[in-house]
C-alpha positions in Angstrom: -149.3 -147.4 -180.5 -146.0 -149.6 -180.9 -144.3 -146.9 -182.1 -145.2 -145.3 -178.3 -144.0 -148.4 -176.6 -140.7 -148.7 -178.5 -140.1 -144.8 -177.6 -140.8 -146.0 -174.2 -138.5 -148.7 -174.0 -135.7 -146.4 -175.7 -136.5 -144.0 -173.0 -136.3 -146.5 -170.3 -132.9 -147.9 -171.4 -131.5 -144.4 -171.7 -132.5 -143.5 -167.9 -130.9 -146.9 -166.8 -127.7 -146.3 -168.8 -127.8 -142.6 -167.1 -128.3 -143.7 -163.9 -125.4 -146.2 -164.0 -123.1 -143.6 -165.2 -124.3 -141.0 -162.5 -123.8 -143.9 -160.0 -120.5 -144.2 -161.3 -119.2 -141.1 -160.8 -120.7 -140.7 -157.2 -118.6 -143.3 -156.0 -116.1 -141.9 -153.3 -112.7 -142.2 -155.2 -109.4 -141.2 -153.3 -105.6 -141.1 -154.0 -103.9 -142.8 -151.1 -100.5 -140.0 -151.0 -97.4 -141.5 -149.2 -94.2 -138.9 -148.6 -90.4 -139.9 -148.2 -89.4 -137.6 -145.4 -86.2 -137.1 -146.7 -86.9 -135.5 -149.5 -90.5 -134.2 -148.9 -92.1 -135.3 -152.2 -95.2 -137.1 -153.0 -95.6 -140.1 -154.6 -99.4 -140.7 -156.0 -100.4 -144.6 -155.9 -102.8 -146.5 -157.7 -106.7 -145.2 -157.6 -109.2 -146.9 -155.8 -112.7 -147.0 -155.0 -113.0 -146.3 -151.2 -116.0 -146.5 -149.3 -114.8 -146.6 -145.6 -117.7 -147.4 -143.0 -118.5 -144.3 -141.0 -115.4 -142.9 -138.7 -117.8 -141.1 -136.3 -119.3 -143.4 -133.3 -121.0 -140.5 -131.9 -120.0 -141.3 -128.6 -120.7 -138.6 -126.6 -120.1 -138.0 -122.6 -121.6 -134.5 -121.3 -118.7 -133.0 -119.7 -119.2 -132.4 -115.8 -120.0 -128.5 -115.4 -116.8 -126.3 -113.8 -116.8 -123.2 -112.4 -114.9 -121.5 -114.7 -114.6 -118.0 -113.4 -111.4 -116.7 -111.4 -111.7 -116.1 -108.0 -109.6 -113.5 -105.6 -108.4 -111.2 -108.1 -107.7 -107.1 -107.1 -110.7 -105.2 -108.4 -109.9 -102.2 -111.1 -111.9 -99.1 -110.3 -111.5 -95.4 -111.8 -110.6 -93.9 -108.3 -111.0 -94.4 -104.4 -114.9 -93.5 -104.3 -115.5 -96.9 -106.4 -113.7 -99.1 -103.0 -117.1 -99.9 -101.2 -116.0 -103.5 -100.1 -113.8 -103.1 -97.2 -113.2 -107.0 -97.6 -112.0 -106.3 -101.1 -108.3 -105.5 -102.6 -109.0 -102.8 -105.5 -106.1 -101.6 -108.3 -106.5 -98.1 -109.3 -104.9 -95.9 -112.7 -101.8 -95.5 -110.6 -101.2 -99.3 -110.8 -101.2 -99.7 -107.2 -103.1 -102.2 -105.0 -105.4 -100.1 -102.5 -106.4 -102.4 -98.9 -108.4 -100.9 -96.0 -106.8 -101.3 -93.1 -106.2 -99.8 -89.8 -103.8 -96.5 -89.6 -101.9 -95.9 -87.1 -102.2 -92.2 -86.0 -98.8 -90.3 -84.1 -98.8 -87.7 -81.4 -95.3 -86.2 -83.0 -94.0 -84.0 -85.3 -94.1 -85.4 -88.7 -90.6 -84.2 -90.1 -91.0 -85.9 -93.2 -93.8 -83.4 -94.2 -91.8 -80.8 -93.0 -88.7 -81.5 -94.7 -87.6 -79.0 -97.4 -86.0 -78.4 -100.9 -82.9 -76.4 -101.0 -84.9 -72.8 -100.9 -86.5 -73.6 -97.4 -90.4 -74.4 -99.0 -91.4 -77.8 -98.5 -90.0 -80.5 -100.8 -92.1 -81.7 -103.9 -95.2 -79.6 -101.8 -95.9 -82.4 -99.6 -92.2 -83.2 -98.0 -91.5 -86.2 -100.0 -91.4 -87.5 -103.8 -92.9 -91.0 -104.6 -91.5 -93.0 -107.0 -87.7 -92.1 -106.3 -84.4 -92.8 -105.2 -81.0 -90.8 -104.6 -78.6 -92.6 -107.0 -75.1 -92.7 -106.0 -74.0 -90.0 -108.1 -76.5 -88.2 -106.0 -79.4 -87.2 -108.3 -82.9 -88.2 -107.7 -84.2 -90.6 -110.6 -87.4 -92.9 -111.3 -87.5 -95.7 -109.1 -91.1 -97.6 -108.3 -92.5 -98.1 -105.1 -89.8 -96.1 -103.3 -89.6 -92.3 -102.2 -87.4 -89.6 -101.4 -87.2 -87.2 -98.4 -86.7 -83.9 -98.6 -83.9 -82.3 -96.1 -84.4 -83.0 -92.4 -82.6 -81.3 -89.5 -80.4 -83.7 -87.5 -77.2 -83.8 -85.7 -74.8 -86.4 -84.0 -76.3 -87.7 -81.0 -79.7 -87.7 -82.2 -82.3 -90.7 -82.9 -84.5 -90.8 -85.9 -87.8 -92.7 -85.2 -89.8 -94.4 -88.4 -93.2 -95.1 -88.6 -94.0 -98.7 -89.5 -92.8 -100.6 -92.8 -90.7 -97.6 -94.0 -87.4 -98.3 -93.1 -86.1 -101.7 -94.6 -82.5 -102.3 -94.9 -83.1 -106.0 -96.9 -84.8 -104.6 -99.5 -83.8 -105.9 -102.8 -82.5 -102.7 -104.1 -81.4 -100.8 -101.2 -77.4 -100.5 -102.0 -79.1 -98.5 -104.9 -80.7 -96.0 -102.4 -79.0 -93.6 -100.7 -78.8 -91.9 -97.1 -76.9 -88.3 -98.0 -75.7 -85.8 -95.1 -75.6 -82.8 -95.7 -73.8 -79.6 -94.0 -76.0 -75.7 -93.1 -75.5 -74.9 -96.4 -77.0 -77.5 -98.1 -73.7 -78.6 -99.4 -73.5 -82.5 -99.6 -71.1 -83.8 -96.7 -71.0 -88.2 -97.2 -73.7 -90.6 -98.2 -73.8 -93.8 -98.1 -75.9 -96.8 -99.3 -79.8 -97.5 -97.8 -77.8 -101.4 -97.1 -74.6 -99.9 -95.6 -76.2 -96.8 -93.5 -77.3 -98.9 -90.4 -73.1 -100.5 -90.8 -71.5 -97.7 -90.7 -73.1 -94.1 -89.4 -75.9 -94.8 -87.7 -76.7 -97.3 -84.9 -79.7 -99.3 -84.6 -81.7 -99.2 -81.1 -84.8 -100.5 -82.6 -85.8 -103.9 -85.1 -88.9 -104.9 -85.2 -90.3 -108.5 -85.7 -91.0 -108.2 -89.6 -87.3 -106.7 -90.1 -88.1 -103.2 -90.7 -85.7 -100.5 -88.4 -87.9 -98.9 -85.8 -85.3 -96.4 -84.2 -81.5 -95.7 -85.1 -79.0 -93.0 -83.9 -76.5 -90.7 -85.8 -72.8 -91.8 -84.2 -69.7 -89.7 -84.1 -67.7 -89.8 -87.7 -65.4 -88.1 -89.4 -67.0 -85.0 -90.7 -70.0 -85.4 -88.3 -69.7 -81.9 -87.4 -70.4 -80.4 -90.3 -73.7 -82.9 -90.6 -76.8 -80.4 -90.2 -79.0 -82.3 -92.5 -79.9 -85.6 -94.1 -82.3 -86.9 -97.0 -83.5 -90.6 -97.0 -84.4 -93.2 -99.8 -86.7 -95.5 -98.5 -89.2 -98.4 -99.5 -92.8 -97.5 -99.7 -94.6 -94.4 -100.1 -94.2 -91.2 -98.7 -98.1 -90.4 -98.5 -98.7 -92.6 -95.1 -94.9 -92.1 -93.4 -93.4 -90.5 -90.4 -90.2 -89.5 -89.8 -89.5 -88.1 -86.5 -86.2 -86.4 -84.8 -85.7 -87.3 -81.4 -89.6 -88.0 -80.6 -90.4 -91.6 -80.2 -93.5 -92.6 -82.2 -96.3 -94.7 -80.5 -99.0 -95.6 -83.0 -102.7 -95.3 -82.2 -105.1 -97.5 -84.4 -108.3 -96.2 -84.0 -108.8 -95.5 -87.6 -108.9 -97.2 -91.1 -108.4 -96.1 -94.6 -107.9 -97.4 -98.0 -103.9 -97.4 -98.1 -102.1 -97.4 -101.2 -99.3 -100.9 -100.8 -97.9 -102.5 -103.9 -97.5 -102.0 -107.4 -99.5 -104.3 -109.3 -98.5 -103.4 -112.8 -98.2 -99.9 -114.4 -100.0 -97.6 -115.8 -100.1 -97.8 -119.2 -101.3 -101.8 -118.5 -104.1 -100.4 -116.4 -105.2 -98.2 -119.5 -104.6 -100.9 -121.8 -106.6 -103.5 -119.9 -109.7 -100.7 -119.8 -109.6 -100.1 -123.5 -109.3 -103.8 -124.5 -112.3 -104.6 -122.3 -114.7 -102.0 -123.7 -113.6 -103.3 -127.6 -114.5 -106.7 -126.3 -117.4 -105.9 -124.6 -118.7 -103.7 -127.2 -119.0 -106.4 -129.8 -122.1 -106.5 -131.3 -122.5 -110.3 -130.8 -120.6 -110.7 -127.6 -123.8 -111.5 -125.4 -125.1 -114.2 -128.0 -125.6 -117.6 -126.6 -122.9 -119.3 -129.5 -120.0 -117.7 -129.2 -116.9 -118.7 -128.5 -114.2 -116.8 -125.8 -110.9 -117.4 -125.3 -106.8 -116.0 -125.0 -104.9 -117.1 -127.4 -100.5 -116.3 -126.7 -97.9 -118.5 -128.1 -94.4 -118.5 -128.3 -94.3 -116.9 -124.9 -90.8 -117.9 -124.7 -89.8 -117.5 -120.9 -86.2 -118.2 -120.2 -84.4 -120.4 -118.3 -82.0 -118.1 -116.6 -82.1 -114.9 -115.3 -82.7 -112.7 -118.7 -85.4 -110.1 -118.8 -88.3 -111.4 -119.5 -91.1 -109.4 -120.8 -94.1 -111.6 -119.6 -94.1 -111.0 -115.8 -97.3 -109.0 -116.0 -98.9 -111.7 -118.9 -100.8 -113.8 -115.6 -102.4 -110.3 -114.1 -103.3 -108.7 -117.2 -104.5 -111.6 -118.6 -106.6 -112.8 -115.4 -108.2 -109.5 -115.5 -109.5 -109.3 -119.0 -111.0 -113.0 -118.7 -112.7 -111.7 -115.6 -114.7 -108.2 -116.9 -115.1 -110.2 -120.3 -116.6 -113.5 -119.0 -113.8 -115.3 -121.2 -112.8 -118.7 -119.5 -109.9 -120.0 -120.8 -106.2 -119.0 -121.4 -104.8 -120.9 -124.4 -101.2 -120.9 -125.6 -99.5 -122.7 -129.1 -96.9 -124.1 -128.0 -93.1 -122.8 -127.4 -93.9 -121.7 -123.6 -90.3 -122.0 -122.8 -86.7 -121.7 -124.3 -84.5 -124.6 -124.3 -81.2 -124.5 -122.9 -77.7 -124.8 -124.5 -76.5 -127.7 -121.9 -78.0 -131.0 -121.1 -80.1 -130.6 -118.1 -83.1 -132.9 -117.6 -84.0 -131.1 -114.5 -83.9 -127.4 -116.7 -87.8 -128.2 -118.0 -88.9 -128.6 -114.9 -87.7 -125.5 -113.4 -88.6 -123.8 -116.8 -92.7 -124.5 -116.7 -92.8 -123.5 -112.9 -91.1 -120.1 -114.0 -94.1 -120.0 -117.1 -96.6 -120.7 -114.5 -95.6 -118.1 -112.2 -96.1 -115.8 -114.9 -99.2 -116.9 -115.9 -100.5 -116.5 -112.0 -103.4 -115.4 -111.1 -105.1 -117.6 -114.1 -105.9 -120.7 -112.3 -104.4 -123.7 -113.6 -107.9 -125.3 -114.8 -108.6 -122.2 -117.1 -105.3 -122.6 -119.3 -105.3 -124.9 -121.9 -101.7 -125.4 -123.0 -99.8 -127.0 -125.5 -95.3 -127.8 -126.6 -93.3 -126.1 -129.7 -89.9 -127.4 -130.6 -88.5 -125.3 -127.5 -90.8 -127.3 -124.7 -88.8 -130.3 -124.2 -85.6 -130.3 -126.2 -82.1 -128.9 -125.1 -78.4 -128.9 -126.3 -75.9 -127.9 -128.8 -73.3 -129.8 -130.6 -71.3 -129.0 -133.2 -72.7 -131.4 -136.5 -70.6 -131.6 -139.6 -68.7 -127.6 -138.8 -71.8 -125.8 -137.4 -73.5 -125.0 -134.3 -76.5 -127.2 -134.1 -79.1 -126.8 -131.6 -82.0 -129.0 -129.9 -79.4 -131.5 -129.5 -81.3 -133.3 -126.9 -84.9 -134.0 -126.0 -87.5 -134.9 -123.7 -89.2 -138.6 -124.5 -93.3 -138.3 -124.9 -93.7 -139.8 -121.0 -91.2 -137.0 -119.9 -92.4 -134.4 -121.6 -96.3 -135.3 -120.6 -95.2 -135.5 -116.8 -93.6 -131.7 -117.1 -96.1 -130.1 -119.1 -99.5 -131.9 -119.1 -99.0 -133.9 -115.3 -100.2 -130.2 -113.7 -103.3 -129.4 -116.6 -104.8 -133.4 -116.0 -105.1 -132.9 -112.0 -106.7 -129.6 -112.3 -109.4 -130.4 -114.8 -111.3 -133.6 -115.1 -112.8 -132.2 -119.0 -109.2 -132.5 -120.2 -109.5 -135.5 -122.6 -106.5 -137.0 -122.9 -104.8 -139.8 -125.5 -102.7 -142.5 -124.0 -98.8 -141.3 -123.8 -100.8 -137.6 -122.6 -99.0 -135.0 -124.7 -102.1 -134.0 -126.4 -105.7 -133.1 -125.4 -109.2 -132.1 -126.3 -111.4 -130.7 -124.0 -115.2 -129.5 -124.2 -117.0 -126.2 -123.5 -121.1 -127.2 -123.7 -121.7 -123.3 -122.7 -120.5 -122.6 -126.6 -120.4 -125.3 -127.9 -116.8 -125.6 -128.5 -114.4 -128.2 -128.8 -111.0 -127.3 -127.9 -108.5 -129.3 -129.2 -104.4 -129.2 -128.4 -102.6 -131.0 -130.7 -98.7 -132.5 -130.6 -97.0 -130.9 -133.5 -93.6 -132.1 -132.3 -95.1 -136.0 -131.2 -91.6 -138.7 -130.7 -91.4 -142.6 -129.3 -87.6 -142.1 -129.7 -86.5 -143.7 -126.3 -84.4 -141.7 -124.0 -81.5 -142.6 -122.1 -81.4 -142.7 -118.5 -82.1 -139.2 -118.2 -85.3 -139.2 -120.5 -83.5 -137.5 -123.5 -82.5 -138.6 -126.6 -78.8 -138.5 -128.0 -79.4 -138.3 -131.7 -79.4 -135.4 -134.2 -81.0 -136.7 -137.0 -83.9 -138.2 -134.1 -84.5 -134.8 -132.6 -87.9 -133.8 -132.7 -86.6 -130.3 -133.4 -85.7 -131.7 -137.1 -88.0 -133.8 -137.6 -92.0 -132.2 -136.6 -93.9 -134.7 -136.9 -97.9 -135.6 -135.6 -97.8 -139.2 -135.2 -99.9 -142.6 -136.4 -101.3 -142.5 -133.1 -102.0 -138.7 -132.5 -103.2 -138.6 -136.4 -106.3 -141.8 -135.6 -107.0 -139.9 -132.1 -107.8 -137.0 -133.8 -109.4 -138.3 -136.4 -111.8 -140.8 -134.9 -112.1 -139.2 -131.2 -111.0 -135.8 -131.2 -112.9 -135.0 -134.3 -116.0 -137.4 -133.0 -118.5 -134.1 -131.9 -121.7 -133.7 -130.7 -124.1 -132.0 -132.8 -123.9 -128.3 -133.0 -120.3 -128.2 -131.7 -117.7 -126.4 -133.6 -114.3 -127.3 -133.1 -110.9 -125.0 -132.1 -107.8 -126.4 -133.0 -104.5 -125.3 -131.6 -101.1 -126.2 -132.7 -98.0 -124.8 -132.7 -97.1 -125.2 -136.7 -98.8 -127.6 -138.5 -97.0 -127.3 -141.8 -93.5 -128.0 -140.2 -95.0 -131.6 -139.3 -93.5 -134.2 -141.8 -96.9 -136.0 -142.2 -98.8 -132.7 -142.4 -100.8 -133.8 -145.8 -102.5 -136.8 -143.7 -103.4 -134.1 -141.3 -104.8 -131.4 -143.8 -106.5 -134.6 -145.7 -108.9 -134.8 -142.4 -109.4 -131.9 -142.0 -110.4 -131.0 -145.3 -112.4 -134.5 -145.3 -114.2 -133.5 -142.5 -115.0 -129.9 -143.6 -116.8 -131.3 -146.9 -117.9 -134.1 -145.4 -116.3 -136.2 -147.6 -114.2 -139.4 -147.3 -109.9 -139.5 -147.2 -107.7 -142.0 -147.4 -103.3 -141.0 -147.2 -100.2 -142.7 -145.7 -96.7 -141.2 -144.7 -93.7 -143.3 -144.8 -91.0 -142.6 -141.5 -87.6 -142.4 -140.7 -88.9 -145.5 -138.7 -91.8 -147.7 -138.6 -93.3 -146.5 -135.6 -93.7 -142.7 -137.4 -95.2 -144.2 -140.8 -99.1 -143.6 -141.1 -101.8 -145.1 -143.1 -105.3 -143.6 -142.6 -108.7 -143.7 -144.0 -111.7 -141.6 -142.7 -115.4 -141.7 -144.0 -116.7 -138.3 -142.7 -120.0 -138.6 -144.6 -122.2 -138.3 -140.9 -120.1 -136.0 -139.4 -121.1 -133.6 -136.7 -120.6 -130.4 -136.3 -117.8 -128.1 -137.9 -114.1 -126.8 -137.9 -113.8 -123.2 -136.5 -110.4 -122.4 -137.3 -107.1 -123.8 -137.0 -104.5 -121.6 -134.3 -100.9 -121.5 -134.2 -97.5 -119.9 -133.8 -93.9 -120.6 -134.5 -93.4 -117.6 -137.0 -93.3 -115.3 -135.2 -95.7 -113.0 -137.1 -99.8 -112.2 -137.4 -100.8 -113.5 -140.4 -103.3 -115.7 -142.0 -102.7 -119.0 -144.0 -105.0 -120.9 -146.8 -103.4 -124.4 -145.9 -106.5 -125.9 -145.8 -110.0 -125.9 -148.2 -112.3 -123.9 -146.1 -110.8 -123.4 -142.5 -108.9 -120.5 -141.9 -105.3 -121.1 -140.3 -104.8 -118.4 -138.1 -101.1 -117.4 -137.1 -100.2 -114.8 -134.1 -96.5 -113.4 -133.2 -94.5 -114.1 -130.4 -96.1 -113.4 -126.8 -92.8 -112.4 -125.1 -89.8 -113.2 -127.4 -89.4 -109.5 -128.1 -86.0 -109.9 -129.7 -87.5 -112.5 -132.3 -90.4 -110.7 -133.6 -90.6 -110.8 -137.0 -93.7 -108.9 -138.0 -93.4 -105.9 -140.5 -92.7 -102.5 -138.9 -93.7 -103.9 -135.3 -94.3 -101.8 -132.8 -91.1 -101.2 -129.7 -91.9 -103.8 -127.1 -90.8 -101.7 -123.9 -90.7 -103.8 -120.8 -93.1 -102.6 -117.8 -95.1 -100.8 -120.1 -98.6 -102.0 -122.3 -96.4 -103.2 -125.2 -94.2 -105.6 -123.6 -96.1 -108.9 -125.2 -98.8 -109.6 -127.2 -102.1 -111.7 -126.9 -104.8 -112.0 -128.6 -108.4 -112.4 -127.1 -110.6 -114.1 -129.4 -114.6 -113.9 -130.0 -115.9 -115.9 -132.4 -119.5 -115.6 -134.1 -120.7 -118.4 -134.8 -123.8 -117.3 -136.8 -122.2 -114.4 -138.8 -119.1 -116.7 -139.0 -116.2 -114.0 -138.2 -113.5 -114.3 -135.8 -112.8 -111.4 -133.5 -109.1 -110.9 -132.2 -108.8 -108.1 -130.5 -105.1 -107.4 -129.2 -103.9 -107.0 -125.6 -100.5 -105.0 -126.2 -98.6 -104.5 -129.0 -99.9 -105.3 -132.1 -103.1 -104.8 -133.9 -106.7 -106.2 -133.8 -108.0 -108.2 -136.9 -111.6 -109.8 -138.2 -111.2 -113.1 -140.1 -114.0 -114.4 -141.6 -114.2 -118.1 -142.0 
């Protein structure tokens, strides 16, 4: 019996020792890492046992329900028979808007429909050719929203009458649209641009209140005795137009019909939208309740000047996909603008207005925009023998006003920090928190124009999250309700000097553990020291979305969170993908946007490419 007791005592002692060992092993051991920004090297500080208090306070306010549907959009249909609501506007596969409106009828002879070609047959089968003009070299070439007539008989002294909204000499391209006169053999006598026609060979007899010309008279001019025919390049579409010689056009508005009006977008964009919508809506999980949906664009790079831009259709295309696929948000990963070489504090206000014009008709409340290194910096200088850009930058206050004020005002659910250059927003429908970070944070004081004129301090050269933002991110942005998932959007996280701290926070949250890290900046206000404990954390980080690199790729910067990079949306000259498709302005290859659908049950991220590029599926 005594032997048995001794055995029990020894076993008990062994178990107590084992418990002590296991307890010791279970303590959270962290490494405080400090980075020297000039070299980027890491110095490991002494190991310490670190049991910080729980970081998350679980202080959550239910967001106010908002309606994110996009109103007042023209509806896309496949044919005219689907235009059923006379109060709506419709877009057909030709890319034009159709409206139901009164159609004037005329008793006069329709000279346009009777106009002929050189052989005397009806020109183009109908008397006109749409989307065409006569150039100065007297050739017929393509031109949207214009049409060309055939040969119309005319003599000196004749009066030419035009139906409504047909002859507009103030049209922006009127100088390249020509009126040509021919002799009896249909050989050219002379030509003049549409803009100059009323100042030379024609006398204007009547003009409408909206500026359109109703009647002109052919005056006697040199070689006028040779003139027997005239051909016009005119604005609009020939289908509903009439040109009469010496017979006044008196309209009668007894009937209405669906009328083809202005061009909305190109035919191939119409088809691309249809294909993308079918792909998105046919995903097996699309109607599930826990699916996150948004559009992601990055590096739009809308220029400040008149340089041709490839994103003028961006808002129209995106808005239609959002409407038809019930996608509530359009997000951007920064570099919405393109920096200017000259120092001009107002350039960014104008540039941001241009960006929003390109995103129209998406309402401001549906747009979640963050900033990149091109958003708020400008100028160039000679620095150590070479030209360096990003010479000046807006400080945080100015950047907040330009890039974020309109976001704050449009959507009360966007929760901003104190300096107003980063925020989060909850979507309770999909239980998603969108966190938009500023990886080019700055607290440098600017001059009287809000600029920081010091190349070493330029945030284009010293990207950083900053201590205030990292603390806000760790303690507030990641303090989510149960069942929520976070989508983090920033310009390019790894560029930040304090990225290792950001990474430590992300990894600790994903693993529900602790982390402590620090960063020593050039100035004290840049330095960070942070400790977090996510053992009692709610929710998950789904993915980090970013741009900057102008390539479609995926990085493994984090332990268990995918970092998804997308090619440039609009900087066609700076695409860095391997063997990228050509980007042709006005076509469905001119820009690139991803429709993101996240299935949190199967843990798959579906990226449907709208425009140039390919679809992707990423597991997380």
